[in-house]
C-alpha positions in Angstrom: -29.9 -98.3 127.7 -26.4 -96.3 127.8 -28.2 -93.7 130.0 -30.2 -96.3 132.1 -27.0 -97.9 133.0 -25.4 -94.7 133.8 -28.3 -93.7 136.1 -27.7 -96.8 137.5 -24.5 -96.3 138.3 -25.2 -92.6 139.6 -28.2 -93.4 141.7 -28.3 -97.3 142.6 -24.7 -97.8 143.4 -22.2 -96.9 145.6 -21.1 -93.6 143.4 -22.4 -90.0 145.0 -21.1 -88.2 142.1 -24.1 -86.7 141.1 -25.1 -85.9 144.6 -21.5 -84.6 145.7 -19.6 -83.9 142.6 -16.4 -82.7 144.1 -16.0 -86.2 145.2 -15.2 -87.2 141.4 -11.6 -86.1 142.5 -11.4 -87.5 146.2 -8.5 -90.0 146.5 -7.7 -89.6 142.7 -4.0 -90.7 141.7 -2.6 -91.1 138.6 -3.0 -94.6 137.1 -5.5 -95.5 139.6 -7.6 -98.6 139.0 -10.8 -98.2 136.9 -13.8 -100.0 138.4 -15.1 -102.7 135.8 -18.6 -101.2 136.0 -17.5 -97.7 134.8 -15.3 -99.3 132.1 -18.3 -101.1 130.7 -19.9 -97.8 130.4 -16.9 -96.0 128.6 -16.7 -99.0 126.5 -20.1 -98.9 125.0 -20.0 -94.9 125.2 -17.0 -95.0 123.2 -18.1 -97.3 120.7 -21.5 -95.4 119.9 -19.5 -92.0 119.3 -16.9 -93.7 117.1 -19.7 -94.8 115.3 -21.8 -91.5 115.3 -18.6 -89.6 113.6 -18.8 -92.0 110.6 -22.6 -92.0 110.7 -22.8 -88.4 110.6 -20.7 -88.1 107.6 -21.6 -90.8 105.5 -25.0 -92.1 106.8 -27.2 -89.4 108.3 -28.8 -86.3 106.0 -26.9 -83.5 106.2 -28.2 -80.7 108.3 -27.4 -77.3 109.2 -25.7 -78.5 112.1 -23.9 -81.3 110.7 -20.7 -79.7 110.9 -21.1 -78.7 114.4 -22.3 -82.3 115.5 -19.1 -83.9 113.5 -17.0 -81.5 116.0 -19.0 -82.3 119.2 -18.5 -86.4 118.4 -15.0 -85.7 117.8 -14.5 -83.6 121.0 -16.9 -86.1 123.0 -14.9 -89.0 121.8 -11.4 -87.3 122.7 -13.0 -86.7 126.2 -13.9 -90.4 126.4 -10.6 -91.7 125.6 -8.3 -89.2 127.5 -10.4 -89.2 130.7 -10.2 -92.9 130.6 -6.3 -92.7 129.9 -5.7 -90.3 132.5 -8.2 -91.9 135.2 -10.9 -89.0 135.2 -13.7 -91.5 134.7 -15.7 -90.5 137.6 -16.4 -87.4 136.1 -16.8 -88.6 132.8 -19.8 -90.7 133.6 -21.5 -87.5 135.1 -20.8 -85.8 131.7 -22.3 -88.8 129.8 -25.4 -88.8 132.4 -26.2 -85.4 132.1 -25.9 -85.5 128.0 -27.6 -88.6 126.9 -31.2 -88.2 128.1 -31.6 -85.5 125.5 -30.6 -87.7 122.4 -33.0 -90.2 124.0 -36.1 -87.8 123.9 -34.9 -86.2 120.7 -35.1 -89.8 118.9 -38.6 -90.5 120.6 -39.6 -87.2 119.3 -38.7 -87.8 115.7 -40.0 -90.9 115.8 -43.4 -90.1 116.5 -43.2 -86.9 114.1 -42.7 -89.4 111.4 -45.2 -92.0 112.5 -48.2 -89.4 113.1 -48.8 -89.2 109.4 -49.0 -92.7 108.0 -51.4 -95.1 105.8 -53.1 -91.9 104.5 -54.2 -90.7 107.9 -53.3 -88.8 110.8 -52.8 -90.7 113.9 -53.4 -88.5 117.2 -51.4 -90.7 119.8 -48.4 -90.1 117.7 -49.0 -86.4 117.5 -49.7 -86.3 121.1 -46.5 -87.8 121.8 -44.3 -85.9 119.6 -45.6 -82.9 121.0 -45.1 -84.3 124.7 -41.5 -85.2 123.7 -40.5 -81.8 122.1 -41.6 -80.1 125.5 -39.6 -82.7 127.7 -36.6 -82.3 125.3 -36.3 -78.5 125.5 -36.9 -78.5 129.3 -34.2 -81.5 129.9 -31.7 -79.7 127.4 -31.9 -76.6 129.2 -31.8 -78.0 132.6 -29.3 -81.0 132.3 -27.1 -79.3 129.8 -27.2 -75.5 130.4 -28.0 -75.8 134.5 -26.7 -79.0 136.0 -23.7 -79.6 133.5 -21.8 -76.1 134.4 -23.2 -76.4 138.0 -21.9 -79.8 138.7 -19.6 -80.8 136.1 -17.6 -77.5 135.7 -17.7 -76.6 138.7 -15.7 -79.8 139.9 -13.6 -79.9 137.0 -12.3 -75.8 137.5 -12.2 -75.6 141.2 -12.9 -78.8 143.0 -10.1 -80.7 140.9 -7.5 -78.1 141.8 -8.5 -78.0 145.5 -8.5 -81.8 145.8 -5.2 -82.7 143.5 -3.3 -79.0 143.1 -0.9 -80.6 140.6 -3.3 -82.4 138.6 -2.5 -82.9 135.0 -3.8 -81.6 132.1 -6.2 -79.1 134.0 -6.5 -76.7 131.0 -6.6 -79.4 128.1 -9.7 -81.1 129.8 -11.6 -77.8 130.6 -11.1 -76.3 127.4 -12.5 -79.5 126.0 -15.8 -79.6 128.5 -16.3 -75.3 127.8 -16.4 -76.2 124.0 -19.2 -78.7 124.8 -21.1 -75.9 126.7 -20.7 -73.4 123.8 -22.1 -76.4 121.5 -25.1 -76.8 123.9 -25.8 -73.2 123.9 -25.7 -73.2 120.0 -28.1 -76.0 120.0 -30.2 -74.3 122.4 -31.0 -71.5 119.8 -32.0 -73.8 117.8 -34.6 -75.1 120.2 -35.5 -71.4 120.9 -36.6 -71.2 117.0 -38.2 -74.7 117.0 -40.3 -73.2 119.8 -41.3 -70.3 118.4 -42.1 -71.8 115.2 -44.0 -74.5 117.0 -46.1 -71.8 118.9 -46.7 -69.7 115.4 -47.7 -72.9 113.2 -48.7 -75.4 116.0 -46.4 -78.3 114.0 -43.5 -80.2 115.3 -40.5 -79.9 112.9 -36.8 -80.3 112.9 -35.5 -76.7 112.2 -32.3 -78.0 111.5 -33.4 -79.4 108.0 -32.6 -77.4 104.6 -36.5 -78.1 103.8 -37.3 -74.5 103.2 -34.5 -73.9 100.7 -34.4 -77.2 98.9 -38.1 -76.3 98.1 -37.3 -72.9 96.7 -34.3 -74.1 94.6 -36.3 -77.1 93.2 -39.1 -74.3 92.2 -36.6 -72.5 90.7 -34.9 -75.1 88.4 -38.4 -75.9 87.3 -39.4 -72.6 86.1 -35.7 -72.2 84.6 -35.7 -75.6 83.0 -36.5 -74.8 78.9 -37.8 -78.7 78.7 -41.2 -77.8 81.0 -44.2 -77.9 79.3 -47.9 -78.1 80.4 -47.4 -81.9 80.9 -48.7 -83.4 83.8 -46.5 -86.4 83.6 -43.4 -84.2 82.9 -44.4 -82.1 86.1 -45.0 -85.0 88.1 -41.8 -86.6 87.1 -39.9 -83.3 87.9 -41.9 -83.2 91.2 -40.9 -86.7 92.3 -37.4 -86.2 91.2 -36.7 -83.5 93.4 -38.5 -85.6 96.3 -36.4 -88.7 96.0 -33.5 -86.4 95.9 -34.3 -85.0 99.5 -35.5 -88.0 101.3 -32.5 -90.5 100.3 -30.8 -90.6 103.6 -27.3 -91.6 103.0 -27.4 -92.0 99.2 -28.2 -88.9 97.6 -27.5 -85.6 99.6 -26.2 -81.9 99.6 -23.5 -80.9 101.8 -23.7 -77.7 103.0 -20.7 -76.3 104.8 
């Protein structure tokens, strides 16, 4: 819904920021009034990323990129807050539009990955949807975050801003944060490349950020080293189930790797 609202603002209202990115700084003045429709978008997005910081630390399963994810959410919340305070809200809407679509596709894909094996059977529809979602996610990540983001946002903030407002305040601060976002987008794109390579090899959609292989190896080593392990099926099943439960208890029991 947040991304759809940003789409509405950029393509179905009077704003032409996407078609003409330099226009985000046309007639810019310090302390200018923030339009109500953009203020609503900022309120929604600021609330979401504020919660995301808490959720990533205390609720989500800790993954290889979770520390980077926390930094990403902090930078994004800082950009939302400061861009609103210093009236760079026009370019902020463009940044949010270019980034949110990937979150939608990622969650859609993961839901179908979880749903394709349920009730003791495999569901072809969810399998197909997970594959379609993963392909769409990979393409849109490159196109929106690594092509359009530098082309439209960074060019506008680095070049057009100086042309429209020669003494624009906090020029280096905001651009430093935006370039940090770009670096993190490149970092996550490496995960996408690894994911595509694994997908071509094993034809199985899985989140390559998980610690599943390492956890399984450590669990197997602990079972082998445990002096109490005997040839008892019940005991073996108990150890196995305990290891399984520890891995899947999202937000209750989790190992944090830094």
